[in-house]
Every structure is written in structure tokens, then in C-alpha cells.
C-alpha positions as CSV (number, residue, x, y, z in Angstrom):
1,M,17.0,12.9,-15.8
2,K,19.8,12.7,-14.0
3,K,19.3,16.6,-12.8
4,V,15.5,16.7,-12.2
5,L,17.2,13.5,-9.8
6,R,19.2,16.1,-8.5
7,I,16.7,19.2,-8.0
8,A,13.9,16.6,-6.8
9,S,16.3,15.1,-4.1
10,A,18.0,18.5,-2.9
11,F,14.7,19.9,-2.7
12,I,13.8,17.0,0.1
13,G,17.2,17.7,1.8
14,I,16.7,21.4,2.0
15,I,13.1,20.5,4.1
16,V,14.0,17.1,5.6
17,G,15.8,18.3,9.0
18,A,13.7,21.0,9.8
19,G,10.1,18.6,8.8
20,F,10.2,15.5,10.0
21,A,13.5,13.6,9.7
22,S,14.0,13.6,13.7
23,G,10.0,12.5,14.1
24,Q,9.3,15.2,16.6
25,E,7.4,17.5,14.1
26,I,5.3,14.3,12.6
27,L,4.4,13.6,15.9
28,Q,3.1,17.1,17.0
29,Y,2.3,18.3,13.5
30,F,-0.3,14.7,12.3
31,T,-0.1,11.9,14.7
32,S,-1.2,14.1,17.7
33,Y,-4.6,14.1,15.9
34,G,-4.8,10.0,15.8
35,Y,-6.3,8.4,12.7
36,A,-7.3,11.9,11.4
37,G,-3.4,13.3,11.3
38,T,-3.1,10.3,8.3
39,I,-5.8,12.5,6.1
40,G,-3.5,15.8,7.0
41,A,-0.4,14.0,6.1
42,I,-1.8,13.0,2.4
43,I,-3.6,16.4,2.1
44,A,-0.1,17.9,2.8
45,T,1.7,15.7,0.1
46,A,-0.7,17.3,-3.0
47,I,0.0,20.6,-1.4
48,F,4.1,20.0,-1.5
49,A,4.2,18.5,-4.9
50,Y,2.4,22.0,-5.9
51,M,4.5,24.1,-4.2
52,G,7.8,22.3,-5.1
53,M,7.0,22.9,-8.5
54,M,6.0,26.8,-8.3
55,L,9.2,27.4,-6.4
56,T,11.7,26.1,-8.1
57,K,10.2,27.1,-11.7
58,L,9.8,30.2,-10.7
59,G,13.6,30.4,-10.0
60,T,14.6,29.2,-12.9
61,R,12.3,31.7,-14.9
62,M,13.4,34.4,-12.9
63,K,17.1,33.3,-13.2
64,A,17.0,34.0,-8.9
65,T,20.6,34.9,-7.0
66,S,18.3,35.0,-3.7
67,H,14.8,35.4,-3.3
68,K,13.9,39.0,-2.8
69,E,14.1,40.0,-6.6
70,A,11.8,36.9,-7.4
71,I,9.4,36.9,-4.1
72,Y,8.7,40.9,-4.9
73,R,8.3,40.2,-8.6
74,V,5.6,37.5,-8.2
75,S,4.0,39.3,-5.2
76,G,3.7,42.9,-5.4
77,K,5.2,45.6,-3.4
78,W,3.6,45.4,0.1
79,L,3.2,41.5,-0.2
80,G,6.5,40.8,-1.2
81,L,7.7,43.4,1.9
82,I,5.9,40.7,4.0
83,V,7.1,37.9,2.1
84,D,10.5,38.4,2.0
85,Y,10.6,39.2,5.7
86,V,8.5,36.2,7.1
87,I,11.4,34.3,4.9
88,I,14.4,36.3,6.8
89,F,12.4,35.5,10.1
90,T,12.1,31.7,9.0
91,L,16.0,31.3,7.7
92,F,17.1,32.1,11.0
93,G,14.8,30.4,13.1
94,V,14.9,27.7,11.3
95,G,18.9,27.6,11.4
96,V,18.8,28.7,15.2
97,V,16.3,24.9,16.4
98,M,18.5,22.9,13.6
99,I,21.4,23.9,15.3
100,A,19.8,22.7,18.6
101,G,18.6,19.7,17.1
102,A,22.2,18.7,16.2
103,G,22.6,18.9,20.2
104,S,19.9,16.1,21.0
105,I,21.3,13.8,18.4
106,P,24.6,12.5,20.1
107,S,22.8,13.3,23.6
108,Q,19.9,10.4,22.9
109,Q,21.9,8.1,21.0
110,F,25.3,7.9,22.4
111,G,24.9,10.2,26.4
112,L,27.0,13.0,25.0
113,P,26.5,16.3,26.5
114,S,24.2,18.6,23.8
115,V,26.9,20.8,23.4
116,F,29.3,18.9,21.8
117,G,26.6,18.4,18.5
118,T,25.8,22.1,18.8
119,I,29.3,23.2,18.9
120,L,29.8,20.7,16.0
121,M,27.2,21.4,14.2
122,S,27.6,25.5,14.1
123,M,31.8,24.6,12.9
124,L,30.5,22.6,10.1
125,V,27.6,25.1,8.8
126,V,30.0,28.0,8.3
127,A,32.8,26.0,6.9
128,T,30.3,24.6,4.1
129,I,28.3,27.6,3.4
130,L,32.1,29.5,1.9
131,M,31.3,26.9,-0.9
132,N,29.5,28.0,-3.9
133,V,25.8,27.0,-3.9
134,E,26.4,24.3,-6.8
135,K,28.3,22.1,-4.1
136,V,26.0,23.2,-1.4
137,V,23.7,22.0,-3.8
138,N,25.5,18.2,-4.1
139,V,25.8,18.5,-0.9
140,I,22.6,18.3,-0.2
141,G,20.9,16.0,-2.1
142,S,24.0,13.2,-1.6
143,I,22.5,12.6,1.8
144,T,19.0,12.1,1.4
145,P,18.9,8.8,-0.5
146,F,19.9,7.2,2.7
147,L,17.2,9.0,4.5
148,I,14.4,7.8,1.9
149,A,15.5,4.1,2.5
150,I,15.6,3.9,6.4
151,V,12.4,6.0,6.8
152,V,10.3,3.1,4.5
153,L,12.3,0.7,6.3
154,V,11.3,1.7,9.9
155,A,7.6,2.5,8.3
156,V,7.1,-1.3,7.3
157,Y,9.0,-2.6,10.1
158,S,6.4,-0.9,12.6
159,I,3.2,-1.1,11.1
160,A,4.5,-5.1,10.8
161,T,5.2,-5.0,14.7
162,M,2.8,-3.1,16.2
163,D,1.7,-4.4,19.5
164,G,-1.4,-2.8,20.4
165,G,-4.9,-2.1,19.1
166,L,-5.7,0.8,16.3
167,G,-8.6,2.1,18.9
168,S,-5.6,2.3,21.8
169,L,-3.0,3.6,19.8
170,D,-5.8,6.4,18.2
171,A,-6.5,7.2,22.0
172,T,-2.5,7.8,23.2
173,A,-1.5,9.5,19.6
174,K,-4.1,12.2,20.9
175,A,-3.3,12.3,24.6
176,Q,0.1,13.4,23.1
177,D,0.2,18.3,22.5
178,S,0.2,19.0,18.8
179,V,2.7,22.0,18.2
180,V,-0.9,23.9,17.4
181,E,-2.3,23.6,20.3
182,S,0.9,23.7,22.7
183,S,2.0,26.8,21.4
184,F,0.7,30.6,21.6
185,L,-1.0,31.1,18.2
186,F,-3.5,28.3,18.9
187,L,-5.6,27.0,16.6
188,P,-7.5,23.8,16.9
189,G,-7.9,21.1,14.2
190,W,-5.7,18.3,12.1
191,F,-6.6,20.5,9.2
192,I,-5.2,24.2,10.8
193,S,-2.1,21.7,11.8
194,A,-1.7,20.2,8.3
195,L,-1.8,23.7,6.8
196,N,0.4,25.0,9.5
197,Y,2.8,21.9,8.6
198,V,3.2,22.6,4.7
199,S,3.2,26.5,5.2
200,F,6.2,26.2,7.3
201,N,8.5,24.5,5.1
202,I,8.1,25.9,2.0
203,A,8.9,29.2,4.4
204,V,11.6,26.3,5.2
205,G,12.3,26.1,1.4
206,A,11.7,29.1,-0.5
207,S,14.8,30.8,-0.4
208,M,17.1,27.7,-1.5
209,S,14.6,26.0,-3.6
210,L,14.3,29.6,-5.8
211,L,18.1,29.5,-5.6
212,M,18.3,25.7,-7.3
213,G,15.9,26.6,-9.8
214,G,18.2,30.3,-11.0
215,N,20.8,27.7,-11.2
216,E,19.3,25.4,-14.0
217,D,18.7,26.7,-17.0
218,N,15.4,24.6,-18.3
219,E,12.7,25.4,-16.8
220,R,10.5,22.3,-17.7
221,I,14.0,20.3,-15.9
222,S,13.3,22.5,-12.5
223,S,9.6,22.5,-13.2
224,I,9.6,18.5,-13.0
225,G,11.7,18.4,-10.2
226,G,10.7,20.7,-7.8
227,L,7.0,18.4,-8.0
228,L,9.1,14.9,-7.4
229,G,10.5,16.3,-4.3
230,G,7.3,17.7,-3.4
231,L,5.7,14.9,-3.5
232,S,8.4,12.4,-2.5
233,L,8.6,14.4,0.4
234,G,5.1,14.1,1.6
235,L,4.8,10.6,1.0
236,M,7.8,10.1,3.4
237,I,6.0,12.1,5.8
238,V,2.5,9.9,5.3
239,L,5.1,7.1,5.7
240,S,7.0,8.8,9.1
241,H,3.6,9.4,10.4
242,L,2.6,5.9,10.2
243,A,5.4,4.5,11.3
244,I,5.3,6.8,14.6
245,F,1.5,5.9,15.3
246,S,2.3,2.6,15.5
247,K,4.9,2.7,18.3
248,V,3.4,6.3,19.6
249,D,3.0,4.7,23.4
250,I,7.3,3.6,22.6
251,V,8.0,7.4,21.0
252,A,5.8,10.0,22.8
253,N,8.3,11.0,25.2
254,V,11.4,11.5,23.6
255,D,13.4,14.1,21.3
256,M,13.7,12.2,18.5
257,P,10.5,9.7,17.7
258,M,12.8,8.2,14.5
259,L,15.7,7.6,16.1
260,K,14.2,5.5,18.8
261,L,12.3,3.4,16.1
262,V,15.6,3.1,14.4
263,D,17.4,2.3,17.4
264,D,14.6,-0.5,18.7
265,I,15.5,-2.4,15.3
266,A,18.9,-2.9,15.8
267,P,21.6,-0.5,18.1
268,G,23.8,-0.8,14.7
269,L,21.0,0.7,12.5
270,G,20.5,3.3,15.1
271,V,24.0,4.2,14.8
272,L,23.9,5.3,11.4
273,F,20.7,6.4,11.7
274,S,22.1,8.9,13.7
275,I,24.8,9.9,11.0
276,V,22.3,10.5,8.7
277,L,20.3,11.9,10.8
278,F,22.7,14.7,11.7
279,G,23.3,15.1,8.1
280,M,20.0,16.1,8.0
281,V,20.2,18.5,10.2
282,F,23.0,20.0,8.5
283,N,21.9,19.8,5.5
284,T,18.6,22.5,6.5
285,A,20.9,24.1,8.6
286,I,23.7,25.4,5.7
287,S,20.5,25.6,3.6
288,M,19.1,28.4,5.6
289,F,22.0,30.3,6.4
290,F,23.2,29.9,2.9
291,S,20.5,31.4,1.9
292,L,20.4,34.2,4.5
293,A,24.0,35.4,3.6
294,A,23.0,35.9,0.2
295,R,20.1,37.4,1.2
296,F,22.3,40.4,2.1
297,T,25.8,39.8,0.9
298,T,27.0,38.8,-2.1
299,V,28.6,35.3,-2.0
300,G,32.0,35.0,-1.7
301,T,33.2,38.5,-0.6
302,K,34.6,39.4,3.0
303,Q,31.0,41.1,4.1
304,H,29.8,37.5,2.8
305,K,32.3,35.4,5.2
306,Q,31.4,37.6,8.4
307,F,28.0,37.8,8.0
308,V,28.3,33.7,7.9
309,F,30.5,33.9,10.7
310,T,28.5,36.5,12.9
311,V,24.8,35.0,12.4
312,G,26.8,31.4,13.2
313,A,27.6,32.2,16.5
314,V,24.4,34.0,17.4
315,A,22.2,31.1,16.5
316,L,25.0,29.4,18.3
317,A,24.1,30.7,21.4
318,L,20.3,30.6,20.6
319,S,19.7,27.4,20.4
320,F,20.8,26.4,24.0
321,V,16.9,27.1,24.7
322,G,16.4,23.5,23.9
323,F,14.9,21.6,20.7
324,T,11.5,20.5,21.6
325,D,10.5,24.2,22.9
326,L,12.6,25.7,20.0
327,V,9.8,23.1,17.2
328,A,7.2,24.8,19.9
329,I,7.9,28.5,19.9
330,F,9.4,28.8,15.7
331,Y,7.3,26.6,14.2
332,P,4.0,27.5,14.5
333,L,4.5,31.5,14.1
334,I,6.5,30.5,10.8
335,G,3.9,28.5,9.6
336,Y,1.4,31.4,10.1
337,M,3.5,33.9,8.7
338,G,4.3,31.7,6.0
339,L,0.5,32.3,4.2
340,F,1.7,35.2,2.9
341,L,4.4,33.0,0.9
342,I,1.5,30.4,-0.1
343,A,-1.0,32.8,-1.5
344,A,2.1,34.1,-3.5
345,L,2.9,31.5,-4.7
346,I,-0.9,30.7,-5.7
347,T,-1.1,33.7,-7.4
348,A,2.3,34.1,-9.1
349,P,1.0,32.1,-12.4
350,F,-1.6,35.0,-13.3
351,R,0.5,37.6,-12.4
352,L,3.7,36.4,-14.7
353,S,1.0,35.9,-17.1
354,K,0.1,39.5,-17.2
355,E,3.4,40.4,-17.1
356,K,4.1,38.2,-20.1
357,A,1.1,39.6,-21.7
358,A,1.9,43.2,-21.7
359,A,5.4,42.9,-22.4
360,E,4.6,41.0,-26.0
361,E,2.0,44.2,-26.2
362,H,4.7,46.8,-25.9
363,R,6.9,44.4,-28.4
364,P,8.2,46.0,-31.2
365,A,6.6,44.9,-34.6
């Protein structure tokens, strides 16, 4: 059970920094659709549970040391090529967004220049990535329980102290720009937005989830861990959406809506959450850059270290575009590109069953 919870916690930790810890993503993807956003969040929960299970299961079955071999095996040559490059783009793009997000946290909470957070995050990420995968997974998973506890607390408090009527909140929520509608990849509607969100996050979590599965020998443990992680992640999304929706008139115009909600409960709790939030952004950043380095180099080698330093420097430079703008640019694009990965994971069981049957047919009697 300990291993299951460790995988589940790490799966959540990989995604939450990019997916919803700040609340900005939840606001744009779900809350901006009002009541319908709640339905979208529930649908997202079901898909996350299945995809989390498939990713960690495939990682164990294939003993994955990078996402490349596993993706090509379950996708075939041409779809595999597309999915491989989608994941590469995702790892780098989201890593840049996380560096930028790290600047928004001390800026909003403490009034510090955003460059302070971005440089600090860049240094921490590069240093941490030089550890092995076991240590990275432990770092990721250790912070997750704190985030879960705070999200539940904020959701309960926000709903209990909701001031406006549901009708007025719904109107205010719908007045906000959705990430899909405000991007250059316009496809309207709450269902498309929810699907884009899941696709984006699965692209974010795919590489590190496969590595986690490859680090676990028992396929049942990795499968249940991924399933539990995906389900828990979805439920946290639902709670975060309800919290932001109930206070949308207050948090609509800040970079970090969840941080604003916590700060309004108690300033001291806001300081604590800003630290936890920084930790979750850190989790996602190291997951992205660690997986990216593992895709192109052998972990622990001189080339690996040089790659990490170079990518870290480039990401720091690009992060100055700004967190909210980067979310609107990268996230929808990755979401639509990630549909290729969703297709590969849905068809993976059939491809693997066919492969297993062929192997048994050619096995000597």
C-alpha cells in the first residue's frame, strides 16, 4: 500500500504545478464556463483516472527508462514519432511556464520582484535534477499531501462563506476569458475546454509517469497507484473549481487565484500556502526538465549535466514573457497536440494484446 500511495502522490505532484495549483488554469479552463465548468471537471476526473493507470502500467510493463521506447512501442512508427515530439515540446514548454510561475508567487504574496522567484527556481531545479529518479520521485511526492489538505480547506471555506447568489456568480464567471477562447487556437465550449485540459495534463505527466512505472517491478502496484493518483487529481480539480467559482468576483484578476483565496482566510496561512505552491511548481519543473534530459542523454553522465544547465538557462530567459501569457500560449497548443497521446494510450491495450499473442504463437512448444 505504501508503494501505491507513493506513486499516486508523485503522479499528482508531477501535474499539479502545471495543472491547477495556482488556480489560474482552473479559472480559465473550467470556471470561465460557469455551471457547465463543473460538469467538465467531473468528466476530466474520469479520464484522468484511466490515463494515470495506463501510463504507470505501461511504464512497468516496458521497464521504461525514458518515454521514447514506450511511446513508439504502443503507438507504432508514425504516431509514435508525433507523440514523441509532442511530449518533447510539452516538457520544455511547461518547464518554461513553471519557471515564470515561480516569479509570480513571491511577487503576489510578498511584493518581491518576479525575477527573484524565477532565478531561485531555476537554480533549485538544475541542482535537483542531478539526483537520480528515485530521489526525484520522493521529492515530488513529499509535498503533495500538504497541497491536498489546503485545497480541501479552501474549498470548504470558500463555499461556506460564499456571498453572491449562484446566478450572479455564474454571470461573473462567464465574463472571464477561457484559455481556449483567448488563445489563437479557438475552439469554444466547456467540453472542448475540459478535453483540452486533460490532454494537456496527460502530455505533461506522461514522461515522468512512464519513468515511475519503469522504476516499479509490480504492474498491479503501478496500475493502482496511477489510477488512484488520477482519481485524486480529478477530485482536487473539482474542489478547486468550486472554490474559485464561489469567490470568482474576488479572484478573477490575479495571477494566482488559489493563493488569493488562502490569503483571505488568514495571512499566515497564505504565507504557508505560497511556500507549498512554490514547492508544487518546483515539482512540475523538475519533472519536466528531468524527463527532457532523460530523453536525450543518459542520466548521470557529463552530457546529461551539460544538457540540464543549457536547457535551464534557455528556460530562464524565455520565462520573462510572463506566467499568464505563457499559459494562454502554451497550454491550449499542448492540449490539442496531446490528443495524439490520448489516442495512443486508448489503443495501447489492443496493440499490446496483439503483440503478446504474436509472441506466444512463435514461442517454442
